[in-house]
C-alpha positions in Angstrom: 21.9 -127.1 137.6 20.8 -125.3 134.4 17.3 -125.1 132.9 18.4 -127.4 130.1 19.4 -130.1 132.7 16.1 -129.7 134.5 14.3 -130.1 131.3 16.3 -133.2 130.5 15.2 -134.6 133.9 11.6 -133.7 133.2 11.4 -131.3 136.1 9.1 -128.3 135.5 7.4 -129.8 132.5 3.7 -129.1 132.4 1.8 -132.2 131.6 -1.7 -131.4 132.6 -1.6 -134.1 135.2 -3.0 -133.6 138.6 -1.2 -134.4 141.9 -2.0 -137.9 143.1 -4.8 -138.2 145.6 -3.2 -140.1 148.4 -6.4 -140.2 150.5 -7.9 -142.8 148.1 -7.8 -146.5 148.8 -8.5 -149.4 146.5 -12.0 -150.3 147.4 -14.7 -152.4 145.7 -16.2 -149.2 144.4 -12.9 -148.2 142.8 -12.5 -151.5 141.1 -16.2 -151.4 140.0 -15.5 -148.0 138.5 -12.5 -149.5 136.6 -14.6 -152.4 135.4 -17.2 -150.0 133.9 -17.0 -150.4 130.2 -18.2 -146.8 129.6 -15.2 -145.4 131.6 -12.8 -143.4 129.5 -9.3 -144.3 130.8 -6.4 -146.3 129.5 -7.2 -149.6 131.1 -7.7 -152.3 128.6 -10.8 -154.4 128.4 -10.3 -157.4 126.2 -11.6 -161.0 126.1 -13.4 -160.5 129.4 -10.3 -159.2 131.2 -9.5 -155.8 132.5 -5.8 -154.8 132.9 -3.6 -151.7 133.0 -1.5 -152.6 130.0 0.4 -155.2 128.0 4.0 -155.7 129.1 6.2 -157.7 126.7 9.5 -159.1 127.7 11.4 -159.5 124.5 14.7 -161.3 124.1 16.6 -160.6 120.9 19.3 -163.2 120.1 21.7 -163.5 117.1 21.1 -159.7 116.5 23.4 -157.3 114.8 23.7 -153.5 115.5 23.0 -153.9 119.2 26.0 -151.6 120.0 24.7 -148.7 118.0 22.7 -146.0 119.9 21.3 -144.6 116.7 20.0 -147.9 115.6 18.4 -148.5 119.0 16.9 -145.0 119.0 15.6 -145.5 115.5 14.0 -148.9 116.5 12.3 -147.2 119.5 10.9 -144.5 117.2 9.7 -147.2 114.7 8.1 -149.2 117.5 6.2 -146.1 118.7 5.0 -145.4 115.2 3.8 -148.9 114.3 2.3 -149.6 117.7 0.3 -146.3 117.7 2.0 -144.9 120.8 3.1 -141.4 121.8 6.8 -140.7 122.3 7.7 -138.3 125.1 11.4 -138.8 125.4 14.3 -141.1 124.5 17.5 -141.5 126.6 20.3 -144.0 125.7 23.7 -144.6 127.2 26.6 -146.3 125.4 29.0 -148.3 127.6 32.7 -149.0 127.0 33.8 -151.2 125.5 30.3 -152.2 124.4 26.6 -152.3 125.2 23.8 -149.8 125.3 21.0 -149.2 127.8 18.1 -147.0 127.0 14.5 -146.0 127.6 11.8 -144.4 125.6 9.2 -142.8 127.8 5.8 -143.0 126.2 2.4 -141.5 127.1 1.3 -145.1 127.2 4.3 -146.3 129.4 7.8 -147.2 128.1 10.2 -149.2 126.0 13.6 -150.1 127.5 16.7 -152.1 126.5 20.0 -153.3 127.7 22.3 -155.0 125.2 25.2 -157.4 125.2 26.4 -156.9 121.5 29.4 -159.2 121.9 27.0 -162.1 122.1 24.2 -160.7 119.9 21.7 -160.3 122.8 19.3 -157.5 123.6 16.8 -157.5 126.5 13.9 -155.3 125.6 10.7 -154.4 127.5 7.7 -152.9 125.7 4.9 -151.8 128.1 1.9 -150.0 126.7 -1.6 -149.2 127.8 -4.7 -147.9 126.0 -5.1 -148.5 122.3 -1.4 -149.1 121.6 -0.5 -152.4 120.0 2.8 -153.6 121.6 2.9 -156.9 119.8 3.8 -155.0 116.6 7.2 -154.3 118.2 8.3 -157.9 117.5 8.6 -157.4 113.7 10.3 -154.0 114.2 13.0 -155.6 116.4 13.5 -158.5 113.9 14.1 -156.0 111.1 16.1 -153.5 113.1 18.6 -156.1 114.4 18.6 -158.4 111.5 17.4 -161.6 113.2 14.4 -163.9 113.4 15.3 -164.8 117.0 12.9 -162.7 119.2 11.4 -164.6 122.1 8.4 -162.9 123.8 6.7 -163.3 127.2 3.5 -161.3 127.8 2.3 -160.0 131.2 -1.1 -158.3 131.6 -0.2 -155.7 134.2 -2.8 -155.1 136.8 -4.9 -158.0 135.8 -4.5 -159.8 139.1 -5.4 -156.7 141.1 -8.6 -156.2 139.3 -9.5 -159.9 139.2 -8.9 -160.3 142.9 -10.9 -157.2 143.9 -13.8 -158.0 141.6 -13.9 -161.6 143.0 -13.8 -160.5 146.6 
C-alpha cells in the first residue's frame, strides 16, 4: 500500500488527539462533569438539555442531480460552510447504472448520503456537535437538488445517556 493510499484511509494523520482512556467508566462524576456549564467541550447545552450532537435524518424527494458526484460534493461543501462546520474529508462513490453514496467527515461529525436518482430520492444524514447549525443544511439540499421536498427527523444524540445518568 502506498503512502497516498494510507493518507486516503486517514492512517498516520496527526490530529492532536490522545489515545482513548479505556480505564474510564461512565459514572455519576463523569456525567456531572459533562453537565458542568463551564466545561469546554463539544457537548451541546440547550433548552435545559445536554447532548452530544444534533443528528438530522433528511429525505430528499422529487430531487434532480442526485446521480452527480460533483453536485453532491458541492452540496456537502456548502452545508459545511453555512452550518459553520469544519470539513476534514469527502469521499463519494458512483454506482452503475446510477446512484451515489458518500460521506463528508467533519471535525463536528459527518454528512452522509445514498441516492436513488431514478426515483428522485436521496437519503442524507447530517450529524454535528458543538456550535455548528445542522438545520441550515435543509435549505442547501433544497437548492442543490431543485426540490422543496425535504423531510427531516431530528435526534439529539446522547441525550438519553446524560438524562438517565443525571436522574439516577
